[in-house]
N, C-alpha and C positions, 0 to 999 in steps of 0.2 A: 083380284084387285090388290095392288101394292099399297101398303100404308107406310108413310115416311114420317119418322119422328126424330128431331134433333134436340139434344140437351147440351148446354154449354160446359165451360171448363170449371165453373165453381163447384167445389165439393158440396155434395148434398145427398138427400135421400129421395129416390125416385121409385114410385109405385107405378108400374107400366103393365097394361094389358095389351098383349100383342095379338093382332089378327093374323090370318094366314098371309104369307108372302110379305110380312112386314120388313121394313128397313129402319133400324134403330141405331142411332149413334149417340154416345155419351163422351164428352170431352175429358181432358186430363183433370185429375183431382182424386181425392180419397172419397170415393162414392159408395153409397149403399143402394143397391138396386134390387128391387123385388119384381120379378117378371112372372106374369101369369099367362098361360096359354100360348098360342102361336104354333103354326106348322110352317116349315120351310122359311122361317124368318132368318134375317141376317142381323146380328147384334154386334156392334163394334164399340169397344170401350177403350179409352185412352190410357195413358200412363198414370200410375198412382196405386195406392194401396186400397184396392176395391174389394167390396163384399157383394157377391152376386148370389141371389137365390132365385132359381127358376122352377116353377111348378107346372108340370104337364108339358105338352109340346113334343113334336116329332120332327126330325130332319132339320133342326135349327142349327145355325152356324154362329158360334161365339168367337170373336176375335178380341183378345184382351192384351193390352200393352204391358210394359215393364212395371214391376212393383211387387210387393208382397201381397198377393191376392188370395181371396177365399171364394171358391165357387161351389155351390151345391145345386145339383139337379135332382129334383124330386119327381119321379114318374117320367113318362115319355121314353123314347128310344131313338136310336140312329142319330143322336146329336153329335156335333163336332165342336170341340173346345180347343182353341189354339191360344196359348198364353205365353207371354214374353219372359224375360229374365226376372229372377226374384225367387224368394222362398215361398212357394205357392202351395195351396191346398185345394184340390179338386175332388169332390165326391159326387159321383154320378150313380144314383140309386134307382135309375130307371129299369126298364125291362131288359134291354140288351143292346149290343151293337153300337155302343158309343165309342167315339174316338177322342183321345186326349193327346195333345202335343204341347210339351212344355220346354222352355229354354233352360239356360244355365241357372243353377240354384239348388237349394236343398228342398225338394218338392215332396209332398204327400199326395199320392194319386190313387183314387179308389174307383173301380168300375165293375160292371157285372159280366155276364157271359158274352162271348164273341166280341170283347172289347179290343181296341187297338190303342196301345199306350206307348208313347215315345218321349224321351227327355234327354237333354244334353248333359253336360258334366254337372256333378253335384252329388251329395249324399242323399239319395232319393229313397223313399218308402212307397212301394207300389203293391196294391192288393187288387186282384181281379178274379173273375169266375172262370168257368170252363171255356176252352177254345180261345183263350186270350193270346194276343201277339204283343210282346213287350220288348222294347229296344231302348237301352239306357247307355249313356256315355260313361266316362270315367268317374269314379267315386266309390265310396263305401255304401253300397246299395243293399236294401232289404226288400225282397220280393216274395209275395205269396200269390200263387195262382192255382187254378183248378186243373182238371184233367184236359189232355189234348191241347196243351198250351205250348207256345214257342217263345223262348226267352233268350235274348242276346244282350250281353253285358260287356262293358269296357274293363279297363284296368281298375283294380281296387279290391278291398277286402269285403267281398259280397256274402250275403246270407240269403239263401233261396229255399223256399218250401213250395213244392210243385206236385200236382196230381199225376195220375197214371198216364202213360203213353204220351209224355211230353218231351220236349227237347230243351236243353240248357247249354248255351255256349257262353263262356266267359274268358276274358283275357287274363293276364297275370294278376296275382294277388293271393292272399290267404283266404280262400273261399270255403264256405260251409253250404252244402247242398243236401237237402232231405227230399228224396224222390220216392216214387212208388213203382208199381209194376210197369215194365215196358218202357221205361224212360231212357233217353239217350243224353248222356251228360259228358260234355267235353270242356275241360278246364285248362288254362295255361299254367305257367310255372308258379310255384308257391307251395306253402304248406297247407294242403287242402284236406277237408274232412267231408266225405261223401257217404251217404247211405241211400240205397235204392232197393226196390223190390225185385221180384222174379223177372227173368228174361230182359234185364236191362243191359245197356251197353255203356261202359264208362271208360273214358280216356282222360288221364291227368298228366300234366307235364312234370318237369323236374321239381323236386322238393320232397320234404318228409311228409308223405301223405298217409291218411287213414281212410280206407275204402271198405264199406260193408255192402254186400250185394246178395240178393236172393237167388233162388234156384235158376239155373239156365242162363246166367248172366255172363257177359264177356267183359273182363277188366284188363286195361292196359295202363301201366304206370311208368313214368319216366325215371330218371336217375334220382337217387335219394334213399333214405332209410324209410321204407314204406311198410305198412301193415294192411293186408287184405284179408277180410273176414267173410266167410260164407255163412249165411244165416237162412233159416227156414221161414222166417217171417211170422205173421200172425193170422189167425182165422177169426172171423166175426160170425156169431150166431145171433139171429134176431129172435128173442124170446117172446115178447108181448108187444102189441101195438093196437091202437084204436082203428088202424087201417086194415081192412080185410086183405088177407093173403100176403101181407108184408112180413109177418112173424108166425110162429107156430100157433100162438094163441091170440085171439082177437078180444079185446076188452075196451068197450066204448068209454070207460071211466079214465083211461090213461091219456090225459090231455095235458100237454106241456109238463111232464114230470120233472120236478126239481130234485129235492133232497132225497137221500136214500140212507137208511140205517137198519141195523138188526142187532139182536143180542147174539150170544154164542150158539143159541139153539133155535132162535125164531126164524120165520120167513123174512124176506125182504119187505120192509115198509117203505112205500114210495109216496111222496107228497105230489099230488096232482094240482098244479097251480090253477089251471083253468076249470077243473071240476070241483075245486074247493073241498077235497077230501084226501084221504090216504088209503091206498089199496095194498093188499098183501099178496105176495107171490112166493110160492115155495119152489125152489130149484133144488131138487134132491139128487144126491149122488154127483155124477158128472153133469156137464151142461148138455148132455144128450137131450134133444128137445122132447123126445117121447116120454121123458121122466118129469116133465114140468107139471106141477099141480097148482091150480089157482084157488085160493080161498076167497070167500065173499069179502067185499070191502068192509073195513072196520066202521066206516061212517063218515060223517061230515065234520070237518074241523070248525069249531064255533068261531065266527068272525063277526066284527061289527060291519055296518053298512058303508063305512067311509072308504073311499077309493084312494090309492090302489089297495087291493087286498088279494088274498090267496096265500097258501102255505108255500114256503121256500125251503130253507134248511131244516133238518131235524136231527135229533140225537136219541140214542137209547140210554136209559138209566137203570142200573141194577143195584144202586145203593138204597136199601130199604128205609133208611132214616132221612133221606134227602128228598126235596121237591114233593111235599105232600100236596095232593090235589084238592084244593078248596074251591070256593066260588062255583059250586055246581057239581063238584066231584064228591066222592065218598070219603075223602080224607086219607086215602091210601097213597103210598109212594108212586110217583109217576113212572111208568115204564117207557113211554115215548113222549118227547117234548118237541114242539114245533114253533118255528119263527114264522111271522106273517108280514106281508108287505105293508100292512097298516100299523106297524109298530107294536104288534101283540106277540106275547109268548103264551102258547096254549099247551096243555098237558093232558095226557090220557092215562088212566089207571084201570078202567074197566068200562064195559058197556059199549055204546055205539057213538059216543061223542067225546071230543076233546074240548076242555073248557079253558077260557082265557084266564090266565093267572097274573099277567102283568101287561101294562100298556104304557108305551112311551109316546106322548103326543108329538106329531111331526116326524117321527122316525119311520124309516122303511127298512125293515130287517130282511136282508137278502141272504143271510147265512147264519148258521148256529153251530156252536161247538160246546163240548163239555170237558172239564179237566179230568185228569187221570183218577183223582180221588172221588170224582162225581159229586162235588160239592159246589161247583161254580159253573155258570154258563157264560159264554162269550157270544154276543150277538153283533153281526156286522151290519152297521147302519150306513146305507148308501146315500141317504138324503142329506141335503145341506152341504156342510163341509165334511161330513162323514166321520165315523167314530167306531170304535169297538166298545160296546156297552157291556158291563159285567154285572151279573146277578148272583146273589148268594143262594144257598140251598132252600131258602124260603121265598124265592122269586123276588127278593128285594134288591134294588140297585146298590152297588158298592163302588167305592173308589179305591184304586190300587196305588194312588199317589200321582203327583204331577209327572207328566211325560209318559205314563204307562200306555203302551200301545199307540203312541203318537205316530202319525203317518210320517215316514222318513222324508227328509227334505227333497231328495232326488225324485221321489214318487209324487210328492205334493206338487212339485214344479210342473209335472205333466197334467195336473188337474184331475188326478185319479183319487177315488174314494174307496174305502173298504167295500169289497163285494162278497167275499165269503171268508169263512174262518174254520179251521179244523185243528184239533189237538191230536198230534201223532207222537206217541211215546213221550209226552211231556213237553214237546216243542209245539208252539202254537203258530201255525201257518196262516197268514192272512193274504188273500188275493185282492188285487186292486183293479178297478175299471172306471171308466168315465161314468158320471152319475146319469141316471135316467135312461131314456131310449137310445142315447148315443152309444151305449155299450153294445147294443145289438148289431151295429154296423162298424165296430171299431176295426181299424187297420192294424196290421202287425206293428208292434212297437207301442201300441196303446194298451199297456197292461204291465203288471208287476206282481211280485211275490215278496213278502217279508217274513222272516222267521223270528219269533220272540220266545222267551221263556214264559212260564205260566203267570209270572208277575208283571209281564208287559215290557221286559227289557229287550231291546233289539239285539239280534245276534247275526243276521245275514239278510241280504237283499238280492233280488234278481229283477232287473229293470229293463223294460223294452224288449229288444231282440225279436223273437218269434211270438211273444205273448200278445194276445188280442182279447181283452176282457176275460182273463182266466177265472174260472170258478171251481170246477172239480179238481181235487188234488189228493194224491195218495202215494205211498211208497210201495214199489214192486217187491215181491219176495225174491228169493235167490234162484228160483226155478221158473222165471218168466222170460226165457229166451234171450234175445239180443239185449233187452233193457232190464235184465235182472238187477235188482238192487237200486234202480234209478228212481228219481222223483218224477212222477207222472203228473202233468198239468194239462187240463183240458181248456181249450179256448171256447168261450161261450159265443163269441161273435160269429154270426152266420157268414161273414165274409171270409173267415179263416178258421173254420170249425174243425179242429183235429186235436189229437192228444200228442203233446210234446214231452220228450224224455230229457232229463237233466241229471248230471252228476250231482248227488245230494250234498256233497262236501264243497265242490268248487263252483257249482252252478253252471258248468259247461254244458252246452247243448249237445245231445247225443243223437237225436233223430225223431221221427214222427210216426205215429200210428194213425192212419186215416179212418174216418167213419163213413161207411157206405149207407146212405139213407134210403136206398132203393130206387129203382127206375120210376121216373115220373114224380119223384119227391124232391124237395129242396131242403137245404140246411136250415136249421132254425136256431137252436140254442143247445149246445152240449153242456149238460149239467153235471150230475154226480159221477164220481169214479170211486170204486171200492172193490176190494177183493173179498171173496167169501171166507168162511171159517169152517166149512163142512156142514153136513146135515142139510137142514132146510134152506140155508142161504148159500148153497153152491160150493164150488171147489176153491180151496185156498190159493191155487195157482191160476185162477181165472179172474180176469178183470171184468167187472159189471159196470154198466153205464146207463144213464138216462139222457134222453135227447128230445127236446121240443121241436121236432122236425116241422117243415113247412111253415117257417116263421112263427113257431110256437103255437100253431093251430092244432097240431097233432102230437102224438107221443110214440116213443120207441124205447123199450127196455131191452138191452142186449148184453152179450157176453163176448169177450175177446180172450183167446188163448194162444199160446205159442204153438205154431205149426209143428206137428210131431216129427216130420222128416223132410229131407230134400230128395226128390226123385229124379231131378235133372241137374247134373253137375254144372260147374263153371269152367270158363276158359280164361286163365289169368296169364298175362304177359308182364314180366318184371324187367326193370331197367337196372342200371348200375346202382350199387348201394347195398346196405344190409336190410333185406326185406324179410317180412314174416307173413305167411299165409295161414290164416286161422280157420280151421273147419270145426265150428262150434257144435253143430248138431251131432247126434249119435248116428244118424243116417245121412250121408252126404251126396249120394249120387255118384256118377262117373265124371271126374274132373281132369283138366289138363293144365299144367303149369309150364310156361315157356320161359327160357332164359334163367332157370334155377341154377344158382351158383353154390355148390356144396361147401365152398370155403367160407361162406358168410351168411347164406340165407337159411331160414328155418321154417318148419311146418309145425303147427300145433293141432293135435287131434283131441277129440273128446275121448276121455279114458274108457268110455263104454265101447269105443270102436277099436282102439289099441291102447293097452295098458302101459306099455313100455317099448323101448327100442328093440328088444328081443322079439316082441310080437310083430313089430313093423318089419324087421329083417326077415322073419319067417314068411311074411306075405309078399316079399319083394322078388321080382323077376326082371331079367334083362330081355327086352323085346326089340331086337335090332339096336338102333341107336338110343332107344328110350328105356327108361326105368319105369316099371309099373308096380305100384303098391296096391294090392287088391285085398280088401277085407272079405268081399263076397261078390256075387255077380252084379249087385246093384250099387256097390260102394267101392270106389277106387280113385287113385290119384296117379296120373301119368306125368312123369318129368321128361319132357322132350330133350333129346340130345344130351342126356345125362347118364353117366355110368353108375350102376348100382354099387360098384366097389368103392366109389368115392364118398358114399354116404357114411355118416358116423352118428353116434348119439348126440353130438352137438347140433345136428340138424333138426332135432325133434323135441317138442315139448308136449306134455299131456295134462289135460285139465278136467 
């Protein structure tokens, strides 16, 4: 049966319960519409700045006129949203298969798996799940999509993060694309930056391009001064999970693990937000999973009964004169200190319980840091207008003066609050996200990082871009593969959950490390990032992470290391210009470079492969029209239609 409802042009608030096959029309005006239920309904809304919230429902068809509209679909699937011109926001958080069509304007569009998203011209921000189809017009667009997606973009300076086995086609502009294994990336003219995984196919037009590709990839660059880098990529090892067979060790206590810390000799301590405790995991030697040992949980973090609660960030303290544990403790110096979502700071020095030492009413502490002298704590308060609250070595609140750790203006303008805080070498990094549950589904661009000194003076900011509720943050060591020395920032948002790498000095985006949550699981919340120091807390060149997979219902503790070698080489075709091909790993596979010009192009080898030009020359032979530089049977570079006699020391660099 068809239900017909008509509402006039006057601006108003309408609470509508839709039956199946309903036909609902709302006239022009700035309307607030709350729609519940309905399957196969047709909803038509006129021009105006409308706010629409629809809960439940399947196969509904929304037609919305021009204006700056906000549409949120909660639950349901297979819905269609067509929206006119304007700066619109559409968030479809249903199961899958939604379709969004937007007109001209600067739009923010979010949808799940198997979504179909299109928009005309404008600076658009689009976030989608796996198997998405995205088509955008001209503009400076930001796109994040999962695996097996297809993305088509017009002219503009675009930024794209995409999962494996996807395709990206963009017209002219200075584009940045971070892909994964098996991607096909085709870009027009412009100064482009591209990174992709193994077995990818990359074609870029004219311009000064930078391309990084994994093993077995094919790279073609147009005219310009280009740099092509072959990289071995990264390997993920799942160490512990509460889900059987997902990791080497199964531990039911690992539920939505947030903060992670350790001393120089201790195991990893991990805060389980859902289990209300912290568990210890010893990762000895390398991250070879057979060497993992699990200790019994330390116990339950003491918390009040007010909600929300549960441990979040944590720190290790080795200053014997700081942070004495009273209020239930034995008066000794705290070894580990925990922040709680109910505004508490708890500390542990011995036994099986950590005791509350400080409480800030109304606060929600979502992160915790300790200064280098281990005499002050910094707590990230995500509640209200947000703040960084500072505590002295007796757990007493202190003020560092007016303006200390104030949220930068550009970040506050986005409605972001402090989300996490970490002191790295005397610099205090604060990450920012939307307050409350909105952070879990934040789109790319809804996040920021600011760097302060320990007195709270602002030094640097990174706003928007690929950030989506960033939480985990760390600096990579010098031997971490492609992203050695980079600032690594993890997105907590389950819509765009990955690790992004940035130049720590300039803030320039360098690329992405994906997190594989395992077959049958979904992203939840990527939390802590940290490198080991040896002994019981793992290798110093391995990145360890915690993830609240399946929408924070489960947990994963894993490790990421730079892949040791390339076993399948690359095929690189160069255009006119001064080009550099960089083979960064020590083992590179068998590679081919087409159109190499000895008068201007260069090759950079890892010094472990070739130490100098004499070593290269000794390994070089002429094979018909081609020059072959062969280190061994598994590692070589063939320069097609190039004479070996034309090569000189100027063509080679060694790192």
